[in-house]
C-alpha positions, 0 to 999 in steps of 0.5 A, a space after each residue: 137160821 134158815 134151815 133151823 127156823 124155817 125149813 125145820 119148822 115147816 117140815 115138821 109142821 107139814 108132817 103133822 098135817 098143819 096147813 103151812 107153805 113154804 114159799 120164796 115170794 112175798 104173799 099177798 095175804 095171810 099170815 107170814 112167818 119168816 126171819 126178821 133179818 130177810 128185809 130191811 128196816 123200811 120194809 112194811 108187809 102188804 095191807 092183808 098181811 100179818 107179819 111175825 118175824 122170827 128174831 133169832 140171833 138177829 134184831 127185831 124187825 120194826 115192821 113186824 106185828 108180833 116178834 118170835 123170840 128165842 129168849 123168854 126173858 127177852 119176850 117179857 121186855 119186848 112187846 108185842 112178842 111170844 117166846 119160842 125156843 129153838 128146836 133141840 139139836 137133831 140126832 141128839 145122842 145122850 150120854 152113854 149109860 155105861 159111863 155110870 159115875 165117871 167124871 172125866 170130860 168137861 165139854 163145851 158144844 160151840 164155836 171156840 170164840 164163843 167161850 169165855 177167853 178165861 176158859 180157853 187159857 191154857 192155865 185154866 185147862 191146867 187147873 182142870 187137868 190137876 183135878 183129873 179132868 180134861 176140857 173138850 171143845 166140840 165143833 158143829 160136827 160133834 154138836 150132837 154127840 154127848 155120849 162121853 160128856 160128864 159135864 157141859 160148860 157154857 159161859 160166854 163171858 164173866 161180865 154182867 151182860 144178860 145176853 137177851 138175843 141168845 137162846 137157852 139151847 145149850 142148856 135144854 140139849 144137856 138137859 135131854 142128854 142127861 149131862 149136868 150143866 154149868 152156865 154163866 149169867 145168861 138170861 136164857 138159862 135163868 129163864 128156862 131153868 133154875 140155878 142150883 136146882 137143874 143147873 149151876 151158874 158161875 159168875 167167875 172162873 173160880 166159882 166155875 172151878 168150884 162147882 166143877 170140884 163139887 161135882 166131881 166129888 158129890 155123885 149125889 149133886 150130879 144125880 140131882 141136877 141130871 134128874 131135875 134137868 130130865 124133868 125140865 127138859 120135857 118141855 123142850 123136846 122135839 114133840 113139845 117144840 112142835 106143840 108150841 108151834 102148832 098152838 102158835 100158828 093154829 091158835 094164836 096168830 089167826 085172831 091177831 091176824 084178823 084184828 090187823 086186817 080190820 085196823 084202819 090206816 091211822 091205827 097202822 101208822 100209829 102202831 108202826 110209829 110205836 114199834 120203831 120206837 120199841 125196836 130202837 129201845 130193844 136195839 139200844 138198851 
């Protein structure tokens, strides 16, 4: 998380000549953007510091003045917050154009334990093999390499969890790589995309297999999904993500920080009490 959210963001903003500083010390004044998990729940920033916590895969911090969330649906639920997608995978290698209409490799990019148990079962793999398809589970050293991917699956489970703390990264990486995407009920997928338009959503293993069979047989469907994904993916390119960060740190946060600086002690205590309740509700429900 530190590398993806802190160092990568600082480096990109610095190259864009945005006035940001990387430090390992707690500042005495200004705007502090850092990971929520860096501090315990009892931490409160110095009086003249505006604390924006990057929640990432962690939980929001009750001492933050605003939360930076990687899931757009979560950002609608938890206030005060702002939605910020994770950077797309560095050095992303898109699907090779030479593969053309080939449809053989169904790929999962992630840690194996984060793929639904039903899809790790040898019986499900056998059903894919009967269709002339192969399931490939790619570890971290291949998360950037979509050159031989013909379809991407990303289903954590077939339950009803919305996974509000999880990002839609797998979806927009597939969009940018030019590969049809099949996901589960994750709120981030529905928040960033449109099921049936730029990705396919499956709620059972059987429905997923049906979608895969359709993709294999229907070249037009594949083309429609990848074309729509190409359009949607423009909002998640490195350049688009950099623009989001630039707007956040130069346009959005400074007036909020100034408002916080002007608040009296009673107003701050009231805010922290309300924030503690909001964070407790978010963690609990």
